[in-house]
C-alpha positions as CSV (number, residue, x, y, z in Angstrom):
1,M,5.5,-8.0,10.5
2,E,7.1,-11.5,10.6
3,T,5.5,-13.8,8.0
4,N,6.7,-17.0,9.7
5,H,5.0,-16.3,13.0
6,K,1.4,-16.7,14.0
7,L,0.0,-14.6,16.8
8,I,-1.5,-16.6,19.6
9,I,-3.0,-14.1,22.1
10,Y,-3.8,-15.2,25.7
11,Q,-6.3,-12.7,27.1
12,V,-6.3,-12.6,30.9
13,F,-8.5,-10.5,33.2
14,T,-5.6,-9.2,35.3
15,R,-7.5,-8.7,38.6
16,L,-9.0,-12.2,38.6
17,F,-5.9,-14.3,37.6
18,G,-4.1,-14.4,40.9
19,N,-7.0,-14.3,43.4
20,N,-6.7,-17.4,45.7
21,N,-9.9,-16.8,47.7
22,E,-12.0,-20.0,47.5
23,H,-14.9,-18.4,49.4
24,C,-15.9,-15.2,47.6
25,I,-19.2,-13.7,48.5
26,P,-21.6,-12.1,45.9
27,H,-21.1,-8.3,45.9
28,G,-18.0,-8.8,48.1
29,S,-15.6,-5.8,48.6
30,F,-11.9,-5.8,47.9
31,V,-11.3,-6.6,51.6
32,E,-13.9,-9.5,51.7
33,N,-13.1,-11.2,48.4
34,G,-9.5,-10.2,47.7
35,C,-7.9,-9.3,44.3
36,G,-5.2,-10.6,42.0
37,R,-2.2,-8.5,41.4
38,M,0.3,-7.9,38.6
39,A,2.9,-9.5,40.9
40,D,1.0,-12.8,40.5
41,F,2.3,-13.0,36.9
42,T,5.5,-14.6,38.1
43,G,8.2,-15.9,35.7
44,K,6.7,-19.4,36.4
45,A,3.1,-18.2,35.6
46,L,4.3,-16.5,32.4
47,N,6.3,-19.6,31.3
48,E,3.1,-21.7,31.8
49,I,1.2,-19.3,29.5
50,K,4.0,-19.5,27.0
51,Q,4.0,-23.3,27.1
52,L,0.3,-23.2,26.1
53,G,1.5,-21.8,22.7
54,A,0.9,-18.1,23.5
55,T,3.0,-15.4,21.8
56,H,1.2,-12.4,23.2
57,I,-0.6,-11.8,26.5
58,W,-3.4,-9.2,26.6
59,Y,-3.6,-7.8,30.2
60,T,-7.2,-6.7,30.4
61,G,-8.0,-3.9,32.8
62,I,-4.6,-2.3,33.4
63,I,-5.5,1.4,33.2
64,E,-7.1,3.0,36.2
65,H,-10.9,2.8,36.1
66,A,-13.8,3.9,38.4
67,T,-14.2,1.7,41.4
68,Q,-16.2,1.5,44.7
69,T,-12.9,0.8,46.6
70,D,-11.7,3.9,48.5
71,Y,-8.1,4.9,47.6
72,R,-8.3,8.4,49.0
73,R,-5.3,7.9,51.2
74,Y,-3.2,7.5,48.1
75,G,-4.5,10.8,46.6
76,I,-7.1,9.1,44.3
77,R,-10.5,10.7,44.2
78,P,-13.4,8.4,45.1
79,D,-16.2,7.6,42.6
80,H,-19.8,7.9,43.4
81,P,-21.2,4.3,43.7
82,A,-24.2,5.1,41.6
83,V,-22.0,5.4,38.5
84,V,-19.8,2.4,39.1
85,K,-20.9,-1.0,37.9
86,G,-20.1,-3.6,40.6
87,K,-17.8,-3.2,43.7
88,A,-14.7,-3.4,41.5
89,G,-16.0,-1.4,38.6
90,S,-15.7,-1.8,34.8
91,P,-12.3,-1.6,33.3
92,Y,-14.0,0.1,30.4
93,A,-14.9,3.1,32.5
94,I,-11.5,4.7,32.5
95,K,-10.9,7.2,35.3
96,D,-7.3,8.2,34.6
97,Y,-5.8,7.4,31.3
98,Y,-2.3,8.1,32.7
99,D,-2.3,5.7,35.6
100,V,-2.4,2.0,36.5
101,D,-5.4,0.5,38.4
102,P,-4.5,0.6,42.1
103,D,-6.2,-2.8,42.7
104,L,-3.5,-4.5,40.8
105,A,-0.5,-3.3,42.8
106,K,1.0,-4.8,45.9
107,D,2.3,-1.3,46.8
108,V,-0.2,1.2,45.5
109,P,2.2,4.2,45.3
110,E,4.5,2.1,43.1
111,R,1.8,0.8,40.8
112,M,3.3,2.3,37.6
113,K,6.7,0.8,38.5
114,E,5.0,-2.6,39.1
115,F,3.4,-2.4,35.6
116,E,6.8,-1.6,34.0
117,L,8.3,-4.6,35.8
118,L,5.4,-6.7,34.6
119,V,6.2,-5.7,31.0
120,K,9.9,-6.6,31.5
121,R,9.0,-10.0,33.1
122,T,6.6,-10.8,30.3
123,H,9.3,-10.0,27.7
124,R,11.8,-12.1,29.5
125,A,9.4,-15.0,29.3
126,G,9.3,-14.6,25.5
127,L,5.8,-13.1,25.4
128,K,4.7,-9.7,24.0
129,V,2.3,-7.3,25.9
130,I,-1.1,-6.0,24.7
131,I,-3.2,-3.6,26.8
132,D,-6.6,-1.9,26.3
133,F,-7.1,1.5,24.7
134,V,-10.6,2.7,25.4
135,P,-11.1,5.6,23.0
136,N,-14.9,6.0,22.8
137,H,-15.8,6.9,26.4
138,V,-14.5,7.5,30.0
139,A,-15.9,7.2,33.5
140,R,-18.5,9.8,34.4
141,Q,-16.1,11.2,37.1
142,Y,-13.0,11.1,34.9
143,H,-10.1,13.0,36.5
144,S,-6.4,12.3,36.1
145,D,-4.4,12.7,39.3
146,V,-1.2,12.2,37.3
147,Q,-1.7,14.7,34.5
148,A,-1.1,18.4,35.0
149,Q,-4.0,20.8,35.2
150,G,-4.6,22.5,31.8
151,S,-4.5,19.3,29.8
152,Q,-7.4,17.3,31.5
153,L,-10.2,16.0,29.4
154,G,-13.2,18.3,29.5
155,E,-11.3,20.9,31.5
156,D,-11.8,23.7,29.0
157,D,-15.1,22.6,27.6
158,D,-17.9,25.2,27.0
159,T,-20.7,23.4,28.8
160,N,-23.3,25.7,27.4
161,L,-22.9,24.1,24.0
162,A,-24.3,20.6,23.2
163,F,-21.5,20.3,20.6
164,S,-18.4,22.2,20.0
165,V,-15.3,21.0,18.0
166,H,-13.3,22.3,20.9
167,N,-15.1,20.3,23.6
168,N,-14.0,16.8,24.7
169,F,-17.5,15.8,25.7
170,Y,-21.1,16.2,24.5
171,Y,-23.6,18.1,26.7
172,I,-27.3,18.4,27.3
173,P,-27.3,22.1,28.3
174,D,-29.5,23.3,31.1
175,K,-30.4,19.7,32.2
176,A,-29.1,17.7,35.1
177,L,-28.5,14.0,34.6
178,Q,-31.7,12.1,35.5
179,G,-30.6,8.5,35.1
180,Q,-33.2,5.8,35.1
181,F,-31.2,3.8,37.6
182,D,-30.4,4.1,41.3
183,M,-28.8,7.6,41.5
184,Q,-28.0,7.2,45.2
185,A,-26.7,3.6,45.5
186,A,-26.2,3.7,49.3
187,A,-24.2,7.0,49.2
188,A,-25.1,9.9,51.5
189,E,-26.2,12.0,48.6
190,P,-27.4,11.1,45.1
191,Y,-25.0,11.4,42.2
192,Y,-25.3,14.9,40.6
193,E,-24.1,15.9,37.1
194,Y,-25.0,19.3,35.6
195,P,-25.2,19.8,32.8
196,A,-25.7,16.2,31.9
197,R,-23.2,14.7,29.4
198,A,-24.0,12.2,26.7
199,T,-23.6,8.5,27.7
200,G,-20.9,6.3,26.2
201,N,-23.3,4.2,24.0
202,N,-24.3,7.3,22.0
203,R,-27.2,8.2,24.3
204,F,-27.5,12.0,23.7
205,D,-30.1,12.8,26.3
206,A,-30.1,13.2,30.1
207,Y,-32.0,9.9,30.8
208,P,-29.7,6.8,30.5
209,N,-31.2,3.6,31.9
210,V,-29.8,0.4,33.4
211,N,-29.3,-1.1,29.9
212,D,-27.1,1.8,28.8
213,W,-23.4,2.3,29.5
214,Y,-24.6,4.8,32.1
215,E,-21.3,4.7,34.0
216,T,-19.5,6.3,31.0
217,I,-19.6,9.5,29.0
218,K,-19.0,9.8,25.3
219,L,-15.9,11.4,23.9
220,N,-16.2,14.0,21.2
221,Y,-14.0,13.5,18.1
222,G,-15.5,16.3,16.2
223,V,-18.8,14.6,15.0
224,D,-21.9,16.7,15.6
225,Y,-24.5,14.0,16.4
226,F,-27.1,16.6,17.2
227,H,-27.2,17.7,13.5
228,G,-27.0,14.5,11.5
229,G,-23.4,13.5,12.3
230,I,-21.6,16.5,10.5
231,K,-17.8,16.1,10.8
232,Y,-15.5,18.9,11.8
233,F,-12.0,17.5,11.4
234,D,-10.2,20.6,10.1
235,P,-8.5,21.9,12.2
236,V,-7.8,18.7,14.1
237,P,-10.2,18.4,17.1
238,D,-8.7,18.8,20.6
239,T,-9.8,15.3,21.6
240,W,-7.6,13.8,18.8
241,H,-4.5,15.4,20.2
242,K,-5.3,14.3,23.7
243,M,-6.0,10.7,22.7
244,L,-2.8,10.5,20.6
245,G,-0.9,11.7,23.7
246,I,-2.4,8.8,25.7
247,L,-1.4,6.2,23.0
248,L,2.2,7.6,22.9
249,F,2.4,7.6,26.7
250,W,1.6,3.8,26.9
251,A,3.6,2.9,23.8
252,A,6.6,4.4,25.5
253,K,6.2,1.8,28.3
254,D,7.5,-0.8,25.9
255,I,4.2,-2.5,25.3
256,D,3.7,-4.3,22.0
257,G,0.1,-3.6,21.1
258,F,-3.3,-2.1,21.8
259,R,-6.6,-3.8,21.7
260,C,-8.9,-0.8,20.9
261,D,-12.3,-1.0,22.6
262,M,-15.3,-0.3,20.3
263,A,-13.0,1.1,17.7
264,E,-15.9,1.6,15.2
265,M,-17.6,4.1,17.5
266,V,-14.7,6.4,16.9
267,P,-14.4,8.0,13.4
268,V,-12.0,6.1,11.0
269,E,-10.4,9.5,10.2
270,F,-9.0,9.6,13.8
271,W,-7.3,6.2,13.4
272,E,-6.0,7.2,10.0
273,W,-4.4,10.2,11.6
274,A,-3.2,8.7,14.9
275,I,-2.0,5.1,14.1
276,P,0.7,6.1,11.6
277,Q,2.0,8.7,14.1
278,V,2.3,6.1,16.8
279,K,3.9,3.6,14.4
280,E,6.4,6.2,13.2
281,Q,7.8,6.3,16.8
282,F,7.1,2.6,17.7
283,P,7.3,0.7,14.4
284,G,6.4,-2.8,15.6
285,I,3.4,-1.9,17.7
286,L,0.1,-3.6,16.9
287,F,-3.4,-2.2,16.7
288,I,-6.3,-4.6,17.1
289,A,-9.9,-3.2,16.6
290,E,-13.0,-4.5,18.3
291,V,-15.5,-4.0,15.4
292,Y,-18.8,-5.7,14.7
293,N,-19.9,-4.2,11.4
294,P,-18.6,-6.1,8.4
295,N,-19.4,-3.2,6.1
296,E,-16.7,-1.2,7.9
297,Y,-14.0,-3.9,7.9
298,R,-12.0,-2.6,4.9
299,N,-12.5,1.0,6.0
300,Y,-10.8,0.3,9.4
301,L,-8.1,-1.9,7.9
302,Q,-7.2,0.1,4.8
303,R,-8.0,3.7,5.8
304,G,-7.8,3.3,9.6
305,K,-4.5,1.4,9.4
306,F,-5.5,-1.3,11.9
307,D,-3.5,-4.5,11.8
308,Y,-6.3,-6.9,12.9
309,L,-10.1,-6.8,13.5
310,Y,-12.3,-9.0,15.6
311,D,-14.0,-11.8,13.6
312,K,-17.0,-11.9,15.8
313,V,-20.1,-11.7,13.6
314,G,-18.5,-14.0,11.0
315,L,-16.4,-16.9,12.3
316,Y,-17.2,-16.7,16.0
317,D,-21.0,-16.6,15.5
318,T,-20.7,-19.4,12.9
319,L,-18.6,-21.7,14.9
320,R,-20.8,-21.2,18.0
321,A,-23.8,-22.1,16.0
322,I,-22.1,-25.3,14.6
323,I,-20.9,-26.3,18.1
324,C,-24.5,-26.0,19.3
325,G,-25.9,-28.0,16.3
326,Q,-27.8,-25.0,14.8
327,E,-25.7,-24.6,11.7
328,S,-23.9,-26.7,9.1
329,A,-20.1,-26.9,8.9
330,T,-20.4,-25.7,5.3
331,A,-21.1,-22.2,6.7
332,I,-17.3,-22.0,7.6
333,T,-16.6,-21.8,3.8
334,R,-19.0,-18.9,3.4
335,C,-17.3,-17.1,6.3
336,W,-13.9,-16.8,4.8
337,Q,-15.3,-16.2,1.3
338,C,-17.3,-13.3,2.6
339,L,-14.0,-11.7,3.7
340,S,-12.6,-12.0,0.2
341,G,-9.0,-11.2,0.7
342,I,-8.9,-9.6,4.2
343,E,-9.1,-12.9,6.2
344,T,-5.5,-12.7,7.2
345,H,-6.3,-9.5,9.1
346,M,-9.0,-11.0,11.2
347,L,-8.6,-12.1,14.9
348,N,-10.2,-15.4,15.6
349,F,-11.5,-16.5,19.0
350,L,-14.1,-18.7,20.7
351,E,-14.1,-16.8,24.0
352,N,-13.3,-13.4,25.4
353,H,-14.6,-11.3,28.3
354,D,-17.7,-10.2,26.5
355,E,-18.8,-13.7,25.4
356,Q,-20.3,-16.6,27.3
357,R,-18.0,-19.4,28.3
358,I,-18.1,-22.5,26.0
359,A,-18.6,-24.8,29.0
360,S,-21.5,-22.6,30.4
361,D,-25.1,-23.8,30.3
362,Y,-25.8,-21.0,27.9
363,F,-23.3,-22.2,25.2
364,A,-22.2,-25.8,24.8
365,G,-22.3,-27.1,28.4
366,D,-19.2,-29.1,27.6
367,P,-15.8,-27.6,26.8
368,A,-14.7,-30.6,24.7
369,K,-17.3,-29.7,22.1
370,A,-15.2,-26.7,21.1
371,I,-12.1,-28.7,20.1
372,P,-13.0,-29.0,16.4
373,A,-13.9,-25.3,16.3
374,L,-10.6,-24.5,18.1
375,A,-8.7,-26.4,15.4
376,V,-10.5,-24.6,12.6
377,A,-10.1,-21.1,14.2
378,A,-6.5,-21.6,15.0
379,C,-5.2,-23.6,12.0
380,M,-7.3,-22.4,9.0
381,N,-5.2,-19.4,8.1
382,V,-2.1,-17.3,9.1
383,N,-4.2,-14.7,11.1
384,P,-4.1,-14.5,14.9
385,M,-5.9,-16.7,17.4
386,M,-7.0,-15.6,20.8
387,V,-8.0,-17.7,23.9
388,Y,-9.5,-16.4,27.2
389,F,-7.9,-17.4,30.4
390,G,-9.6,-20.5,31.8
391,Q,-11.0,-21.5,28.4
392,E,-8.3,-24.2,28.1
393,L,-9.4,-25.6,31.5
394,G,-13.1,-25.7,30.7
395,E,-14.0,-22.7,33.0
396,R,-17.9,-22.6,33.1
397,G,-18.5,-19.0,34.1
398,M,-21.6,-20.1,36.0
399,D,-21.0,-18.1,39.2
400,C,-23.3,-15.4,40.4
401,E,-20.6,-12.9,41.4
402,G,-22.6,-9.8,42.2
403,F,-23.2,-7.1,39.7
404,S,-22.5,-9.8,37.1
405,G,-25.3,-12.4,37.6
406,R,-25.2,-16.0,36.6
407,D,-24.9,-15.4,32.8
408,G,-22.3,-17.8,31.6
409,R,-19.6,-15.1,31.6
410,T,-16.7,-14.4,33.9
411,T,-17.4,-11.1,35.7
412,I,-15.5,-8.0,34.7
413,F,-17.3,-5.9,37.4
414,D,-16.7,-7.8,40.7
415,Y,-13.9,-8.9,43.0
416,W,-13.9,-12.6,42.4
417,S,-11.8,-15.8,42.0
418,V,-12.0,-18.0,38.9
419,D,-12.3,-21.7,40.1
420,T,-10.3,-23.5,37.3
421,V,-7.6,-20.8,37.1
422,R,-7.2,-20.8,40.9
423,R,-6.7,-24.6,41.0
424,W,-4.4,-24.5,37.9
425,R,-2.2,-21.9,39.7
426,N,-2.3,-23.8,43.0
427,G,-0.7,-21.0,44.9
428,G,1.8,-20.3,42.1
429,K,3.1,-23.9,41.8
430,F,1.2,-24.8,38.6
431,D,1.7,-28.5,39.4
432,G,-1.6,-29.7,38.2
433,K,-2.5,-31.3,41.5
434,L,-5.8,-29.6,41.9
435,L,-7.0,-30.1,38.3
436,T,-9.3,-33.0,37.3
437,E,-8.2,-35.5,34.7
438,A,-10.7,-34.0,32.2
439,E,-9.3,-30.5,32.8
440,K,-5.8,-31.8,32.3
441,R,-6.8,-33.6,29.0
442,L,-8.5,-30.4,27.7
443,Q,-5.4,-28.3,28.6
444,T,-3.1,-30.8,26.9
445,T,-5.3,-30.6,23.7
446,Y,-5.3,-26.8,23.7
447,R,-1.5,-26.8,24.2
448,R,-1.0,-29.3,21.3
449,I,-3.2,-27.4,18.8
450,L,-1.9,-23.9,19.8
451,T,1.8,-24.9,19.8
452,L,1.4,-26.5,16.4
453,C,0.4,-23.1,15.0
454,N,4.0,-22.0,15.3
455,E,5.8,-25.4,15.3
456,E,4.4,-26.1,11.8
457,P,5.4,-23.6,9.2
458,A,2.5,-24.7,7.0
459,I,0.1,-23.3,9.6
460,A,2.1,-20.2,10.5
461,S,2.7,-19.0,7.0
462,G,1.5,-21.6,4.4
463,Q,-1.3,-21.6,1.8
464,F,-4.9,-22.6,2.7
465,F,-7.2,-24.7,0.5
466,D,-10.8,-25.4,1.5
467,L,-11.8,-29.0,0.5
468,M,-15.5,-28.7,1.3
469,Y,-16.7,-28.1,-2.3
470,A,-15.3,-31.5,-3.3
471,N,-17.0,-33.2,-0.4
472,L,-20.6,-32.1,-0.5
473,G,-22.9,-35.1,-0.4
474,G,-19.8,-37.2,-0.3
475,W,-19.4,-40.9,0.5
476,R,-18.5,-41.2,4.2
477,F,-18.2,-37.5,4.7
478,N,-20.9,-35.5,6.5
479,E,-20.4,-31.9,5.3
480,H,-22.7,-30.6,8.0
481,R,-20.7,-32.1,10.9
482,Q,-17.1,-32.3,9.4
483,F,-14.9,-29.6,7.9
484,A,-11.8,-30.4,5.9
485,F,-9.0,-28.3,4.5
486,L,-5.3,-28.3,3.5
487,R,-2.4,-26.1,4.6
488,K,0.8,-26.3,2.5
489,L,4.3,-24.8,2.5
490,G,7.3,-26.1,0.6
491,K,7.5,-29.9,0.6
492,E,4.9,-30.3,3.4
493,A,1.1,-30.4,3.5
494,L,-1.3,-30.8,6.3
495,L,-4.7,-32.4,5.8
496,I,-6.9,-31.2,8.7
497,V,-10.3,-32.7,9.4
498,A,-12.5,-31.3,12.2
499,N,-15.3,-33.5,13.6
500,F,-18.2,-31.6,15.3
501,D,-20.0,-34.9,16.0
502,A,-19.8,-36.8,19.4
503,A,-18.8,-40.1,17.9
504,M,-15.6,-41.3,16.4
505,T,-16.1,-41.0,12.6
506,G,-14.5,-42.7,9.7
507,V,-14.2,-40.3,6.8
508,A,-13.3,-40.4,3.2
509,V,-12.0,-37.0,2.0
510,N,-12.0,-36.2,-1.7
511,L,-8.9,-34.2,-2.7
512,P,-9.7,-32.5,-6.1
513,A,-7.1,-32.4,-8.9
514,H,-7.2,-28.6,-8.6
515,A,-5.7,-28.8,-5.1
516,F,-2.7,-30.7,-6.4
517,S,-2.0,-28.2,-9.2
518,F,-2.9,-25.1,-7.3
519,L,-0.7,-26.1,-4.3
520,D,2.0,-27.8,-6.5
521,M,1.8,-31.1,-4.6
522,P,2.8,-34.6,-5.8
523,Q,0.3,-37.4,-5.9
524,L,1.3,-40.0,-3.3
525,E,-0.2,-43.5,-3.2
526,S,0.1,-45.6,0.0
527,H,2.0,-42.8,1.7
528,K,3.0,-42.9,5.4
529,V,1.9,-39.8,7.3
530,T,1.9,-38.6,10.9
531,D,-1.1,-37.4,13.0
532,L,0.3,-34.4,14.7
533,I,-2.3,-34.6,17.5
534,T,-1.4,-38.1,18.7
535,G,2.0,-38.6,17.1
536,R,0.8,-41.8,15.5
537,D,1.6,-42.8,12.0
538,E,-0.9,-44.1,9.4
539,T,-0.9,-44.9,5.7
540,I,-3.1,-43.0,3.3
541,S,-3.7,-42.3,-0.4
542,F,-2.9,-38.7,-1.2
543,V,-4.3,-38.7,-4.7
544,P,-7.2,-37.0,-6.6
545,Y,-8.7,-40.2,-7.9
546,R,-9.3,-42.0,-4.6
547,A,-10.7,-40.6,-1.4
548,T,-8.3,-40.3,1.5
549,E,-9.6,-42.5,4.3
550,T,-9.0,-41.8,8.0
551,S,-10.9,-41.6,11.2
552,V,-11.5,-38.6,13.5
553,P,-12.3,-38.7,17.2
554,G,-15.6,-37.4,18.4
555,Y,-15.4,-33.6,19.1
556,G,-11.9,-34.0,17.8
557,V,-9.5,-33.2,15.0
558,K,-7.1,-35.1,12.8
559,I,-4.0,-33.2,11.5
560,L,-2.1,-35.4,9.0
561,K,1.3,-34.2,8.0
562,I,2.3,-35.3,4.5
563,T,6.0,-34.7,3.5
564,W,7.7,-35.5,0.2
């Protein structure tokens, strides 16, 4: 992996990006509300994403999933609406692991070719491609129209057994599914499943409810949950072989990485077995794990061989609390210290499809409040940073789209159009004419911070030094609302101060003598430096015996570049 390159991932919900419909209706169908396509990611669109500072684009929802849209005329089996969330369906209820979602194609029979062209276009724009791998569960009516009979998931299962190492699913023998949700959902007949299969969120009975992942069924990796989680991994379970085949199939499409959904719900032994086999054939491919249990971090990195893990319960939760005024900025120090050595393997973010939008009424209500947090998450270390499409425009996520109510999130279940993204695209022109001045300013700030991540070698691959311990209870430095740190490489250092307060703040930052010896930096009195955010020069003292004085905008960041 390149050491002088920082990953900046732009997550985009593929079906929403290109939808131009300004008048979507809640619970609208594909015909009523329309749908974005892979073709909407033109060279121009991809270049705009690259200009934001992105190095990778995560196309969320590429693989075919259950939907209420009828594609029978293309040989695709319909799904019962009772086990599909929303008219469009969840991209995490995979219906065919070997196919592309037909919603995303201009010409449905050519959907795989359109995906292959999207990969080529993305690479031509200088971006790398990440797609989802959903290993823990599949849609209740999973069936691959592409894969040959004889190798389908569940095809040879013994449904009389709750658990068998040879089965791909878990069963509740002699019981039909009796879901505690609408089992008919406007269909002619209720949904029928016999015997019932365990639900994706580890529900091992026949009675999933509306709060469960009732639209999915759990995959069996050889763990007998009915008897205390006994593991049967020798010989290698059938599911392992089938899932490895899926990874190799998509890796051969010239993609550059997988974001692995709920990776910790799959035994680490599977990843330990599968990831090296994929990397043997495709050495540069990345594996990113969605994990939420810090006690498992090292296990999934060291044994499971993942490249990066979500930093959700650490940095995301902490920065969210600081933005909302519920936590002190000193908590950021605790975050990286808790990781003790694995911080370079954590993926930082402030938004994704699971989380509420920063600008929503449920989070900060104002996207500008996230700028100091963005600077911390993006610039604090060499590890990757991810942004969610529309975040850089202040998308509020306050629509009531249908299955997804007004919850501060952008829907993953409905056919919809994202207001800020639609106006930014302006029919593919990307000319900024429909954006407000505040949206343009925000986008410019995001672009500046994210492009600095790779323009400045000290951020991309330099050392990190936390200055907070020398500034607790400091003179003209509020450790609860400001965070300061250094990045250093060669004969350059960056002094970065993030201000979580609304007002422009004059600060005096103490630089301890240890920072100069540890980072091998000279002491510079009355030294001219440049603020990389504004491009303006100022003169500072860069010495351990006098505080470095500067001012930081409200909800802003100062990045001073010191060279010698």
